C-alpha positions in Angstrom: 86.2 53.3 120.8 87.6 54.5 123.8 91.6 56.1 123.3 94.3 56.6 125.6 94.6 60.5 124.9 91.5 62.2 126.2 93.1 65.2 126.9 94.8 65.6 123.8 91.7 64.8 121.7 90.0 67.7 123.7 92.6 70.1 122.8 92.8 68.8 119.2 88.9 70.1 118.8 89.9 73.5 120.1 93.5 73.8 118.0 94.6 73.4 115.0 94.8 69.9 114.4 96.6 68.1 111.2 95.5 64.5 111.0 98.3 63.6 108.4 101.1 64.8 110.2 104.4 63.3 109.1 107.4 62.3 111.0 110.4 63.2 109.2 112.6 60.2 110.8 111.9 57.1 112.6 113.9 57.9 115.9 113.6 60.1 118.7 117.3 61.6 117.9 115.8 62.2 114.2 112.6 63.9 115.3 113.8 66.2 117.6 116.4 68.2 115.2 113.2 68.2 112.6 111.0 70.0 114.6 113.7 72.3 116.2 115.6 73.2 113.0 113.8 72.1 110.2 116.0 69.1 109.4 115.0 65.9 108.2 116.2 62.6 108.6 117.2 61.6 104.4 120.3 59.8 105.7 121.3 57.0 107.1 123.5 58.7 110.0 121.1 60.8 112.4 122.3 64.4 111.8 122.7 65.2 115.9 125.6 62.6 115.5 127.2 63.2 112.3 129.8 65.8 111.0 127.2 67.6 109.9 126.0 68.8 113.4 129.5 70.6 113.6 128.4 73.0 110.7 126.5 76.6 111.0 123.2 75.5 111.5 120.6 77.4 113.4 116.5 76.7 114.1 114.5 78.4 116.1 116.8 78.8 119.2 119.0 81.0 117.1 116.5 82.7 115.3 113.9 83.5 118.6 117.3 84.7 120.7 117.9 87.0 118.5 114.4 88.5 118.4 114.8 88.8 122.3 113.5 85.4 123.5 114.8 83.4 126.6 115.1 79.9 125.3 115.1 76.5 126.5 114.8 73.2 126.0 113.2 70.6 129.2 113.7 66.5 128.9 113.6 64.7 131.9 116.2 62.3 130.5 119.9 62.1 131.9 122.2 64.6 130.7 123.5 63.1 127.7 121.0 61.2 126.3 121.0 61.2 122.4 123.1 64.3 122.5 120.3 66.5 122.9 122.2 68.9 125.1 124.8 69.5 122.9 122.7 69.5 120.2 120.4 72.4 121.7 123.5 74.3 122.6 124.9 74.2 119.3 121.2 74.9 117.6 121.4 78.2 119.8 118.8 77.1 122.7 119.8 79.0 125.7 119.2 76.5 128.7 118.7 72.8 128.8 117.2 71.5 131.8 117.7 67.6 132.2 117.8 65.2 134.9 120.9 66.6 136.4 119.4 70.1 136.8 116.0 68.5 138.2 116.1 69.4 142.0 114.3 66.0 143.5 116.0 62.5 142.4 113.0 60.6 143.9 111.4 61.2 140.8 114.0 59.8 138.7 112.4 56.2 137.0 115.8 54.6 137.6 115.9 54.1 133.5 115.6 57.2 131.7 115.3 59.5 133.8 112.5 62.0 135.3 108.7 61.0 134.9 106.9 63.4 132.8 104.7 64.1 135.4 106.9 65.6 138.0 109.2 67.0 134.9 106.3 69.4 133.4 105.4 70.4 137.2 108.8 71.6 137.2 108.9 73.3 134.3 105.7 75.4 134.5 107.3 76.7 137.6 110.4 77.5 135.8 108.5 79.1 133.2 107.0 81.2 135.8 109.9 82.5 136.5 111.1 83.3 133.2 110.8 86.8 131.2 108.6 87.2 128.1 108.9 86.5 125.7 110.2 83.0 126.0 110.4 79.8 123.9 110.2 76.7 125.9 110.4 72.7 124.5 109.4 69.6 126.4 110.4 66.3 125.4 108.5 63.7 127.2 110.4 60.1 128.1 107.7 57.9 130.4 106.6 56.3 126.8 109.9 54.1 126.5 110.6 50.7 127.0 110.5 49.5 130.3 106.9 52.0 130.1 107.4 53.0 134.3 104.8 55.0 135.9 104.7 56.2 139.4 103.2 54.0 142.1 101.1 56.3 143.5 99.2 57.1 140.1 99.7 53.8 138.2 96.1 52.1 138.6 94.6 55.3 137.7 95.3 54.1 134.1 93.7 51.7 131.7 95.8 48.9 130.5 96.0 48.4 126.4 96.8 45.7 123.8 100.4 47.1 123.9 102.4 48.3 127.2 103.2 51.2 125.5 99.4 52.3 126.0 99.2 52.4 129.8 102.3 55.1 129.2 100.8 57.2 127.2 97.6 57.8 128.8 99.9 58.6 131.6 101.6 61.0 129.9 98.3 62.8 128.7 97.2 63.2 132.0 100.5 64.8 133.0 99.9 67.3 130.1 96.1 67.9 131.0 97.7 68.5 134.8 100.4 70.9 133.1 97.7 72.8 130.9 95.4 72.9 134.3 98.2 74.8 135.9 99.4 76.8 133.2 96.3 78.6 132.5 96.7 80.1 135.8 100.0 81.9 134.8 100.2 85.4 132.9 101.9 84.1 130.2 99.2 81.3 128.9 96.8 83.0 127.2 99.6 84.6 124.9 101.1 81.9 123.9 101.2 79.1 121.0 101.5 75.8 121.5 102.6 73.1 119.4 102.4 69.4 119.9 103.6 66.8 118.0 105.6 63.0 118.5 108.8 62.6 117.5 108.0 59.4 116.0 105.9 56.5 115.8 105.5 53.0 117.7 104.1 49.7 116.1 100.6 49.8 115.2 97.9 48.4 117.1 95.5 49.1 114.9 95.0 47.5 111.6 94.0 50.4 109.6 97.7 52.1 110.3 99.4 48.9 109.6 101.1 50.1 106.7 104.2 52.2 105.6 102.2 55.5 105.5 100.9 54.7 108.7 104.7 54.0 110.4 105.1 57.7 109.7 101.7 59.5 110.8 101.7 61.7 113.8 99.9 64.2 115.2 101.0 67.6 114.6 99.2 70.3 116.8 99.0 74.2 116.9 96.8 75.4 119.8 96.4 78.8 121.3 94.0 80.0 124.0 92.8 83.0 122.2 93.1 82.3 118.6 90.2 81.2 116.3 92.2 79.4 113.1 91.3 80.3 109.8 88.1 78.2 108.3 90.3 78.2 105.1 92.9 76.3 106.3 93.3 72.5 105.2 93.0 70.4 107.7 93.6 67.3 106.1 96.5 68.2 104.3 99.9 66.4 104.7 102.2 68.5 106.8 105.7 67.6 108.3 107.6 67.9 111.2 109.7 70.2 109.5 107.1 72.4 109.0 106.7 73.5 112.5 109.8 75.7 112.3 108.1 78.0 109.8 104.7 77.9 111.1 105.7 79.1 113.9 107.8 81.7 112.8 105.0 83.1 110.5 102.6 82.8 112.9 105.1 85.5 114.8 105.3 87.4 111.7 108.6 86.5 111.4 111.0 84.7 108.7 113.6 82.4 108.8 117.4 83.3 109.0 117.2 81.3 105.5 114.9 79.8 103.2 114.4 75.9 103.7 112.8 75.0 100.2 111.8 71.5 101.4 109.4 72.8 104.5 106.5 75.6 104.2 104.3 77.1 106.6 101.1 75.7 107.4 99.6 79.1 107.1 100.6 79.1 103.3 98.4 77.4 100.9 99.6 75.4 97.8 101.2 72.1 96.8 102.5 70.2 100.1 104.1 66.7 100.4 106.7 65.4 102.8 110.2 63.5 101.6 111.0 61.0 103.6 114.1 58.4 104.0 114.8 55.0 105.7 116.7 51.7 105.4 117.4 52.9 101.7 113.9 53.5 100.8 113.2 56.9 99.6 109.3 58.2 100.0 107.2 61.1 99.0 104.3 61.8 100.2 101.5 63.7 99.2 97.8 64.1 100.0 96.2 61.8 97.2 99.7 59.7 96.0 102.8 58.7 97.5 106.0 57.8 96.0 108.0 54.7 96.6 111.7 54.7 95.5 113.9 51.6 97.1 117.9 52.0 96.5 118.6 50.6 93.0 115.2 49.6 92.5 112.2 50.7 90.5 110.1 53.8 91.5 106.5 53.0 91.9 103.3 55.1 92.6 100.4 54.1 94.6 97.4 55.9 95.8 96.8 57.8 99.4 93.9 55.4 99.7 95.8 52.0 99.0 98.7 53.0 102.1 99.1 49.0 101.9 100.4 48.9 98.0 98.3 46.7 96.6 98.2 47.9 93.5 100.7 50.0 90.9 99.4 53.1 89.5 99.9 53.9 86.0 99.5 57.6 85.7 103.1 58.5 84.2 102.7 62.3 84.3 101.9 62.1 87.8 104.8 59.8 88.5 107.3 61.7 86.7 106.1 65.1 88.4 106.6 63.5 91.8 109.8 61.7 90.6 111.2 64.8 90.1 110.3 66.7 93.1 111.5 63.3 95.3 115.0 63.6 93.5 115.1 67.6 93.9 114.1 67.4 97.3 117.0 64.5 98.2 119.8 66.7 95.8 118.6 69.8 97.9 118.9 67.9 101.0 122.6 66.8 100.0 123.7 70.0 98.9 122.6 71.8 101.8 124.5 69.4 104.4 127.8 69.1 102.1 127.8 73.5 101.6 127.1 74.1 105.5 124.2 75.8 104.4 121.1 74.5 106.1 119.6 77.7 107.6 
C-alpha cells in the first residue's frame, strides 16, 4: 500500500526506528512536555496549564544549557498557542521562535500560523547562525484542521480517505527539503535527529482501530554517521518520555534527577508505558497490556488482541503488571505534589 510519508519511511530504514512507540498523552499540549521534560500525562488537566507547571521542573532545556548548548524551540503557531512559549521558558529552553518572530506574514495560513515548509526553511537558516553545540526542537502545525497547504504546492500531494493525510504528505515533503538543505551545513553530520508525533489521529486502517492503536506513534533516532547496534530491540515498547534520557545517554550525560518512569532506549531490560485518559489507566508492555477503568475491575489482555475480545487468565502476570501500574501512578502523584520532577 502506498503511504503518505515516503521521506520519513526512508529515514526510518536508515535510523533507529521503534514501531511500538507510545504517546504519553492524547493532545499536543501533553505531548510536548512528555518529549522535552519527560512528564507523562497522568492526570486530567495538562501539566502545562496546571499549578504544577509553576514548580521546579526542567528537562532537556536546563540540562543542555548547563552543558553549554544553545537551546531553542521553533513552532509556527501564533505566540501563546497552548502556552508553549511560557512552558519552554520555564523548562530552560533559551529561545522561542513563533509566528511573531517569523519575518514574512505572507507565509501565515490565516488560522494556525506559519506553514510547515516556510517555517522549516527559516529554522534551517537560523540554525546555520547558531554556535555549536546547539539543541533545537520543531513542532509542526499544518496537519491540523482545516488542513491548509500553500496554494503553489497543493496539487503535488495525494488526496486520502481522511483530509489530514494530504497535509501529512505536505509536511513529510517539507521535512525532506529541510534535510536536503541541512546536509549542506557543517553541523549536519554531527547532529542527532529525533522524530516523533505529539499524539495520534483517528485511524483509517482497521489494524490500528483499537485502544493501543490510539497511542501508537513513530519514534525515530537518526544520525548521519551512526551505525546503530543490532542488539537494540526495535520491537520493544518505547514511550515519549524515554526520548529525554535516550538523548542524554547518547551524549554521555545523565539527567539532573532520575525519572523512574522512563529509561534510555540504549539500556536493555523490561520496558513498559503507563498512560491515562478519561479516567482509564493502562500499562502497556511488549506482550501484554493492563486496563484499569476508574472504580472498575482491572483486566489483562494480550498485545495480539488489542481489540480486547478475550480477558487473559494469568494471575501472576496480572499481579505483577498491576503493581507496576499502581507504582507508576503513585510515583507520578508524589513527584507532582512534592515538586520533585527532575
